N, CA, C and O atoms as a MOPAC input file, in Angstrom:
PM7 MOZYME 1SCF
protein

 N     12.19600 1    -2.10600 1    13.37400 1
 C     11.16700 1    -2.14000 1    13.20600 1
 C     10.32700 1    -3.49400 1    13.27800 1
 O     10.64800 1    -4.66100 1    13.05400 1
 N      9.57100 1    -3.12000 1    13.52700 1
 C      8.56300 1    -5.17500 1    13.77000 1
 C      8.14000 1    -5.39900 1    12.42000 1
 O      8.39200 1    -4.67400 1    11.45800 1
 N      7.52600 1    -6.38000 1    12.42400 1
 C      6.71600 1    -7.20800 1    11.27500 1
 C      5.81500 1    -6.49800 1    10.39300 1
 O      5.36000 1    -5.48900 1    10.93200 1
 N      5.45800 1    -6.67400 1     9.35200 1
 C      4.66600 1    -5.92500 1     8.22000 1
 C      4.63400 1    -7.19100 1     7.35700 1
 O      5.49200 1    -7.95900 1     6.92300 1
 N      2.92200 1    -7.07200 1     7.26200 1
 C      2.52400 1    -7.75400 1     6.13300 1
 C      2.54800 1    -7.03100 1     4.47600 1
 O      1.84900 1    -6.03200 1     4.30900 1
 N      3.14200 1    -7.42400 1     3.61700 1
 C      3.75900 1    -6.71300 1     2.37400 1
 C      2.96700 1    -7.54000 1     1.44200 1
 O      2.81000 1    -8.68500 1     1.86500 1
 N      2.42000 1    -7.29700 1     0.29500 1
 C      1.59700 1    -7.47200 1    -1.18300 1
 C      2.32000 1    -7.21600 1    -1.89000 1
 O      2.84600 1    -6.10300 1    -1.87300 1
 N      2.68300 1    -8.31100 1    -2.95000 1
 C      3.22100 1    -8.43300 1    -4.26100 1
 C      2.27500 1    -7.56800 1    -5.43000 1
 O      1.17700 1    -7.15200 1    -5.05900 1
 N      2.64500 1    -7.35800 1    -6.58400 1
 C      1.91600 1    -7.54600 1    -7.60300 1
 C      1.44100 1    -8.23000 1    -8.26000 1
 O      0.69000 1    -7.80000 1    -9.13500 1
 N      1.77200 1   -10.09800 1    -8.05400 1
 C      1.19600 1   -10.87000 1    -8.19900 1
 C      0.09400 1   -11.23700 1    -6.92500 1
 O     -0.34600 1   -12.37300 1    -6.74700 1
 N     -0.02600 1   -10.83500 1    -6.63800 1
 C     -1.50200 1   -10.70600 1    -5.25200 1
 C     -0.87800 1   -11.91800 1    -4.20700 1
 O     -1.62300 1   -12.64100 1    -3.54700 1
 N      0.57600 1   -12.01000 1    -4.17300 1
 C      0.95400 1   -12.83000 1    -2.74500 1
 C      1.17700 1   -12.16400 1    -1.91500 1
 O      1.76800 1   -11.12100 1    -2.19500 1
 N      0.87600 1   -12.39000 1    -0.72300 1
 C      1.22400 1   -11.67700 1     0.51000 1
 C      2.25300 1   -12.37000 1     1.62000 1
 O      1.99700 1   -13.49000 1     2.06400 1
 N      3.63300 1   -11.50400 1     2.11000 1
 C      4.72900 1   -12.13000 1     2.72800 1
 C      4.75300 1   -11.51400 1     4.06300 1
 O      3.97800 1   -10.55900 1     4.03100 1
 N      5.25200 1   -11.62300 1     5.12600 1
 C      5.41000 1   -11.10300 1     6.26900 1
 C      6.94800 1   -10.57300 1     6.00500 1
 O      7.91900 1   -11.22800 1     5.62600 1
 N      6.86200 1    -9.31600 1     6.29600 1
 C      8.71800 1    -8.94100 1     6.15800 1
 C      9.12900 1    -8.58600 1     7.48900 1
 O      8.53200 1    -7.71100 1     8.11700 1
 N     10.07200 1    -9.18400 1     7.93900 1
 C     10.71600 1    -8.84600 1     8.90100 1
 C     12.58100 1    -8.71900 1     9.10800 1
 O     13.34100 1    -9.66800 1     8.91700 1
 N     12.83700 1    -7.89900 1     9.35700 1
 C     14.33200 1    -7.25900 1     9.27700 1
 C     14.95800 1    -7.24000 1     7.96500 1
 O     16.06300 1    -7.71100 1     7.69700 1
 N     13.90200 1    -6.46800 1     6.92000 1
 C     14.21200 1    -7.07500 1     5.63200 1
 C     14.10500 1    -8.14000 1     4.68600 1
 O     14.12700 1    -8.14100 1     3.45500 1
 N     13.98300 1    -9.05600 1     5.54500 1
 C     13.81900 1   -10.50200 1     5.25300 1
 C     11.73500 1   -10.71900 1     5.01400 1
 O     10.89000 1   -10.19000 1     5.73700 1
 N     11.43700 1   -11.72900 1     3.67800 1
 C     10.86600 1   -11.87000 1     3.59900 1
 C     10.47600 1   -13.17200 1     3.78100 1
 O     11.09000 1   -14.10900 1     3.27000 1
 N      8.85300 1   -13.39000 1     4.93000 1
 C      8.30900 1   -15.10400 1     5.40000 1
 C      7.13800 1   -15.08500 1     4.33100 1
 O      6.56100 1   -14.15100 1     3.77400 1
 N      6.97300 1   -16.72300 1     4.23700 1
 C      6.21800 1   -17.14000 1     3.95000 1
 C      4.92700 1   -17.91600 1     5.17300 1
 O      5.27000 1   -19.01200 1     5.61700 1
 N      3.63300 1   -17.39700 1     5.63200 1
 C      3.06000 1   -18.05200 1     6.72300 1
 C      2.59500 1   -19.00400 1     6.01800 1
 O      2.13600 1   -19.13900 1     4.88400 1
 N      2.91600 1   -19.97900 1     7.38800 1
 C      2.34800 1   -21.28700 1     7.12400 1
 C      1.28200 1   -21.69300 1     7.98500 1
 O      0.72000 1   -20.74200 1     8.52700 1
 N      0.81600 1   -22.88200 1     8.28500 1
 C     -0.11400 1   -23.48900 1     9.29100 1
 C     -1.52100 1   -22.94900 1     9.17500 1
 O     -1.66800 1   -21.94100 1     8.48500 1
 N     -2.62800 1   -23.51500 1     9.79100 1
 C     -3.72700 1   -23.31500 1     9.87900 1
 C     -4.61600 1   -21.84200 1    10.00100 1
 O     -5.52200 1   -21.36500 1     9.31900 1
 N     -3.81200 1   -21.33100 1    11.34200 1
 C     -3.44900 1   -20.26000 1    11.71700 1
 C     -2.62500 1   -18.89100 1    11.22400 1
 O     -2.45200 1   -17.78900 1    11.74400 1
 N     -2.22800 1   -19.46300 1    10.04600 1
 C     -0.95900 1   -18.52600 1     9.64900 1
 C     -0.21600 1   -18.34300 1    10.82100 1
 O     -0.13600 1   -17.13800 1    11.06100 1
 N      0.34100 1   -19.00600 1    11.62200 1
 C      1.03700 1   -18.25300 1    12.80700 1
 C      2.45200 1   -18.72900 1    12.68700 1
 O      3.23900 1   -18.20500 1    13.47400 1
 N      2.86800 1   -19.50700 1    11.96100 1
 C      4.45900 1   -19.70200 1    11.69700 1
 C      4.56600 1   -19.69200 1    10.26300 1
 O      3.92300 1   -20.32700 1     9.42700 1
 N      5.74400 1   -18.63200 1    10.09300 1
 C      6.71400 1   -18.32500 1     9.13300 1
 C      8.03500 1   -19.18900 1     8.55800 1
 O      8.87000 1   -19.75200 1     9.26600 1
 N      8.00500 1   -19.14800 1     7.03800 1
 C      9.07300 1   -19.81200 1     7.13800 1
 C     10.01400 1   -18.78700 1     6.03000 1
 O      9.41400 1   -18.13700 1     5.17400 1
 N     11.35400 1   -18.73000 1     6.13500 1
 C     11.94300 1   -17.48200 1     4.82100 1
 C     11.35600 1   -18.26800 1     3.22500 1
 O     11.38400 1   -19.44900 1     2.88000 1
 N     10.81200 1   -16.94200 1     2.45600 1
 C     10.51500 1   -17.21200 1     1.26200 1
 C     11.64800 1   -17.62400 1     0.62300 1
 O     11.41200 1   -17.94100 1    -0.54200 1
 N     12.74000 1   -17.73300 1     0.93500 1
 C     14.23200 1   -18.17000 1     0.00400 1
 C     14.25600 1   -19.97800 1     0.30000 1
 O     15.04500 1   -20.74200 1    -0.25600 1
 N     13.21100 1   -20.38300 1     1.28300 1
 C     13.98500 1   -21.57600 1     2.00100 1
 C     13.66800 1   -22.81200 1     1.01400 1
 O     13.78500 1   -23.91800 1     1.54200 1
 N     13.29900 1   -22.78500 1    -0.29000 1
 C     13.43100 1   -24.03300 1    -1.10800 1
 C     14.51700 1   -23.38000 1    -1.92100 1
 O     15.52700 1   -24.07600 1    -2.01700 1
 N     14.55800 1   -22.20600 1    -2.53500 1
 C     15.59600 1   -22.24100 1    -3.69900 1
 C     17.21200 1   -22.12200 1    -2.61300 1
 O     18.18700 1   -22.68500 1    -3.11100 1
 N     17.40100 1   -21.51900 1    -1.41800 1
 C     18.77500 1   -21.27400 1    -1.08300 1
 C     18.57100 1   -21.95300 1     0.36000 1
 O     19.38000 1   -21.49300 1     1.16600 1
 N     17.67800 1   -22.95800 1     0.92900 1
 C     17.81000 1   -23.77100 1     1.93200 1
 C     17.68100 1   -23.20800 1     3.02800 1
 O     17.89700 1   -23.95300 1     3.98400 1
 N     17.38000 1   -22.05100 1     3.29700 1
 C     17.32700 1   -21.10300 1     4.47500 1
 C     16.52800 1   -21.71700 1     5.76200 1
 O     15.43500 1   -22.28500 1     5.76400 1
 N     17.20000 1   -21.49900 1     6.60300 1
 C     16.33200 1   -22.26700 1     7.67700 1
 C     15.63000 1   -20.87000 1     9.12400 1
 O     15.17300 1   -21.02400 1    10.25700 1
 N     15.87700 1   -19.72000 1     8.31500 1
 C     15.44700 1   -18.59200 1     9.02800 1
 C     13.71400 1   -19.11000 1     9.29900 1
 O     13.06500 1   -19.40200 1     8.29400 1
 N     13.01700 1   -19.20100 1    10.72500 1
 C     11.95100 1   -19.16600 1    10.81200 1
 C     11.02900 1   -18.52800 1    11.77300 1
 O     11.60700 1   -18.06900 1    12.75800 1
 N     10.02500 1   -18.41100 1    11.75200 1
 C      9.53000 1   -17.95300 1    13.14700 1
 C      7.89000 1   -18.19800 1    13.22200 1
 O      7.07200 1   -18.70700 1    12.45600 1
 N      7.81800 1   -17.52500 1    14.64800 1
 C      6.47100 1   -18.11500 1    15.08400 1
 C      5.45000 1   -16.94800 1    15.66600 1
 O      5.92700 1   -16.55400 1    16.73000 1
 N      4.41500 1   -16.36200 1    15.40500 1
 C      3.54700 1   -15.59200 1    15.63000 1
 C      2.15700 1   -16.23300 1    16.89000 1
 O      1.41100 1   -17.18900 1    16.68100 1
 N      2.17700 1   -15.42700 1    18.02500 1
 C      1.02900 1   -15.74300 1    19.09600 1
 C     -0.26700 1   -15.28600 1    18.07300 1
 O     -0.18200 1   -15.12400 1    16.85500 1
 N     -1.67100 1   -15.10100 1    19.04100 1
 C     -2.80700 1   -15.14700 1    18.18000 1
 C     -3.41100 1   -13.74800 1    18.28800 1
 O     -4.59200 1   -13.43100 1    18.14100 1
 N     -2.13700 1   -12.81300 1    18.63500 1
 C     -2.20300 1   -11.15400 1    18.88800 1
 C     -1.41200 1   -10.84300 1    17.47600 1
 O     -1.60800 1    -9.74600 1    16.95300 1
 N     -0.42800 1   -11.88600 1    16.78400 1
 C      0.17000 1   -11.46800 1    15.65800 1
 C      1.61500 1   -10.89800 1    15.92700 1
 O      2.19600 1   -10.24300 1    15.06100 1
 N      2.26100 1   -11.21000 1    17.34400 1
 C      3.62600 1   -10.71800 1    17.86800 1
 C      3.99200 1   -11.88300 1    17.87600 1
 O      3.39700 1   -12.93900 1    18.08700 1
 N      5.63800 1   -11.48300 1    17.48400 1
 C      6.40300 1   -12.90400 1    17.20600 1
 C      6.91900 1   -12.77900 1    18.50800 1
 O      7.24600 1   -11.76200 1    19.12100 1
 N      6.95000 1   -14.21200 1    18.91100 1
 C      7.35700 1   -14.54200 1    19.98000 1
 C      8.37900 1   -15.92800 1    20.29700 1
 O      8.73400 1   -16.52900 1    21.31100 1
 N      8.68300 1   -16.08300 1    18.45700 1
 C      9.76100 1   -16.90700 1    18.40800 1
 C     10.89600 1   -16.21300 1    16.75100 1
 O     10.19800 1   -15.82500 1    15.81400 1
 N     11.52800 1   -16.17600 1    16.66600 1
 C     12.38900 1   -15.92300 1    15.54000 1
 C     13.56600 1   -16.60000 1    15.48300 1
 O     14.28500 1   -16.38800 1    16.46000 1
 N     14.03900 1   -17.40400 1    14.59900 1
 C     15.14700 1   -17.92100 1    14.08300 1
 C     15.79500 1   -16.96700 1    13.29400 1
 O     15.05100 1   -16.99900 1    12.31400 1
 N     16.76100 1   -16.03500 1    12.99000 1
 C     17.22600 1   -14.98000 1    11.97200 1
 C     18.19800 1   -15.08600 1    11.11500 1
 O     18.45700 1   -14.31900 1    10.18800 1
 N     18.84300 1   -16.23000 1    11.49000 1
 C     19.92200 1   -16.52100 1    10.27400 1
 C     19.90200 1   -17.23400 1     9.55000 1
 O     19.89300 1   -18.46200 1     9.62900 1
 N     19.88800 1   -16.23100 1     8.30700 1
 C     19.34800 1   -16.51600 1     7.15900 1
 C     20.88100 1   -16.96600 1     6.38400 1
 O     21.98600 1   -16.66000 1     6.83300 1
 N     20.61100 1   -17.82500 1     5.02100 1
 C     21.54800 1   -18.55900 1     4.26200 1
 C     22.09300 1   -17.35700 1     3.07300 1
 O     22.89100 1   -17.70200 1     2.20100 1
 N     21.64300 1   -16.13300 1     3.14000 1
 C     21.88500 1   -15.49700 1     1.48100 1
 C     21.36900 1   -13.79100 1     2.26700 1
 O     20.90900 1   -13.58600 1     3.39000 1
 N     21.57200 1   -13.14400 1     1.53400 1
 C     21.35600 1   -11.80300 1     1.58300 1
 C     19.77500 1   -11.40800 1     1.55400 1
 O     19.06200 1   -12.22300 1     0.96800 1
 N     19.06100 1   -10.13300 1     2.17300 1
 C     18.01600 1    -9.78100 1     2.14700 1
 C     17.41000 1    -9.96600 1     0.63900 1
 O     18.11500 1   -10.30900 1    -0.31000 1
 N     15.88000 1    -9.67000 1     0.53500 1
 C     15.97400 1    -9.93000 1    -1.10500 1
 C     15.53400 1    -8.33400 1    -1.45500 1
 O     14.79500 1    -7.73300 1    -0.67600 1
 N     16.06500 1    -7.66900 1    -2.73700 1
 C     15.77200 1    -6.32100 1    -2.83900 1
 C     14.38000 1    -6.12300 1    -3.42700 1
 O     13.99900 1    -6.68200 1    -4.45500 1
 N     13.61300 1    -5.23700 1    -2.65500 1
 C     12.27800 1    -4.76400 1    -3.13700 1
 C     12.29600 1    -3.63900 1    -3.51600 1
 O     13.17400 1    -2.78300 1    -3.40400 1
 N     11.06100 1    -3.60000 1    -4.10200 1
 C     10.81800 1    -2.15900 1    -4.60400 1
 C      9.19000 1    -1.86700 1    -4.45700 1
 O      8.32600 1    -2.66100 1    -4.83100 1
 N      8.98100 1    -0.81800 1    -3.95500 1
 C      7.33100 1    -0.67400 1    -3.45600 1
 C      6.88800 1     0.46700 1    -4.69800 1
 O      7.47500 1     1.54700 1    -4.76600 1
 N      5.63600 1     0.04300 1    -5.79700 1
 C      5.39100 1     0.93000 1    -6.62100 1
 C      4.31700 1     1.89600 1    -5.95100 1
 O      4.23700 1     2.03200 1    -4.73100 1
 N      3.44200 1     2.60000 1    -6.93000 1
 C      2.66300 1     3.76700 1    -6.63400 1
 C      1.49600 1     3.30200 1    -5.56700 1
 O      1.13300 1     3.88500 1    -4.54600 1
 N      0.89900 1     1.72400 1    -6.28700 1
 C      0.13100 1     1.34500 1    -5.23600 1
 C      0.25000 1     0.81600 1    -3.96500 1
 O     -0.58200 1     0.28600 1    -3.22900 1
 N      1.37000 1     1.04000 1    -3.84100 1
 C      1.90500 1     0.00900 1    -2.42000 1
 C      2.06300 1    -1.10500 1    -2.40100 1
 O      2.14100 1    -1.72300 1    -1.33900 1
 N      2.16400 1    -1.73900 1    -3.71500 1
 C      2.58300 1    -2.98600 1    -3.50500 1
 C      4.10200 1    -2.92300 1    -3.74500 1
 O      4.75300 1    -1.88100 1    -3.82300 1
 N      4.78000 1    -4.70100 1    -3.89600 1
 C      5.86900 1    -4.57500 1    -3.87300 1
 C      6.48400 1    -5.47100 1    -5.02900 1
 O      5.84300 1    -6.50600 1    -5.21300 1
 N      7.43500 1    -5.32000 1    -5.73200 1
 C      8.02300 1    -6.18000 1    -6.48200 1
 C      9.61500 1    -6.45800 1    -6.48100 1
 O     10.45600 1    -5.59200 1    -6.24000 1
 N      9.82700 1    -7.50400 1    -6.71900 1
 C     10.96600 1    -8.20300 1    -6.21200 1
 C     12.07800 1    -7.80600 1    -7.62800 1
 O     11.71300 1    -8.12900 1    -8.75900 1
 N     13.42500 1    -7.09200 1    -7.41400 1
 C     14.38600 1    -6.67400 1    -8.15800 1
 C     15.53300 1    -7.86500 1    -8.25700 1
 O     16.31300 1    -7.93100 1    -7.30700 1
 N     15.66900 1    -8.68900 1    -9.20300 1
 C     16.52800 1    -9.53700 1    -9.54300 1
 C     17.66200 1    -8.45800 1   -10.47600 1
 O     17.32000 1    -7.48100 1   -11.14300 1
 N     19.16400 1    -9.01600 1   -10.26600 1
 C     20.10300 1    -8.29900 1   -11.16800 1
 C     19.82100 1    -6.96500 1   -11.86000 1
 O     20.53300 1    -6.71100 1   -12.83100 1
 N     18.63600 1    -5.83400 1   -11.40800 1
 C     18.38100 1    -4.55900 1   -11.55200 1
 C     17.63200 1    -5.54700 1   -12.80800 1
 O     18.34200 1    -5.72000 1   -13.79900 1
 N     16.48200 1    -6.09100 1   -12.82000 1
 C     15.38600 1    -5.96400 1   -13.15900 1
 C     14.32400 1    -6.59900 1   -12.40800 1
 O     14.48900 1    -7.33700 1   -11.43700 1
 N     12.73900 1    -6.11200 1   -13.15600 1
 C     11.85300 1    -6.48500 1   -12.17100 1
 C     11.62500 1    -7.76300 1   -12.26000 1
 O     11.94700 1    -8.13500 1   -13.38800 1
 N     11.13200 1    -8.81900 1   -11.47300 1
 C     10.73900 1    -9.91500 1   -11.25100 1
 C      9.53900 1   -10.17600 1   -10.72900 1
 O      9.42000 1   -10.21500 1    -9.50500 1
 N      8.33600 1   -10.42200 1   -11.66000 1
 C      7.42300 1   -10.68300 1   -11.17700 1
 C      6.43500 1   -12.00500 1   -11.04500 1
 O      5.23600 1   -12.19300 1   -11.25300 1
 N      7.42400 1   -12.74200 1   -10.64200 1
 C      7.33600 1   -14.20100 1   -10.27200 1
 C      7.10300 1   -14.28400 1    -8.99600 1
 O      7.49000 1   -13.31900 1    -8.33800 1
 N      6.41000 1   -15.43500 1    -8.23800 1
 C      6.60900 1   -15.13000 1    -7.17000 1
 C      7.98400 1   -15.68400 1    -6.25200 1
 O      8.90700 1   -16.42900 1    -6.58100 1
 N      7.72700 1   -15.07900 1    -5.15200 1
 C      8.89800 1   -15.42600 1    -4.25200 1
 C      9.58900 1   -16.32000 1    -3.59300 1
 O     10.58100 1   -15.97900 1    -2.94700 1

């Protein structure tokens, strides 16, 4: 499966790749860092070219992928310990 942009119920948009989420950085949003970088000190990252294709991916994460659920509106919610979390990831 390729990368896809997903939107959360809190309005935040992240890139999902191999079941992990990445926060896009940089002026052109072409550099992604794992959305769990801060809390889990994860060093996974990726880079996109101008066409939005992944040209580099360091996918060794220091944690399991987040548990996500897609609602009827097509938006995602993170599930923590069986409870829904509407906070930013």
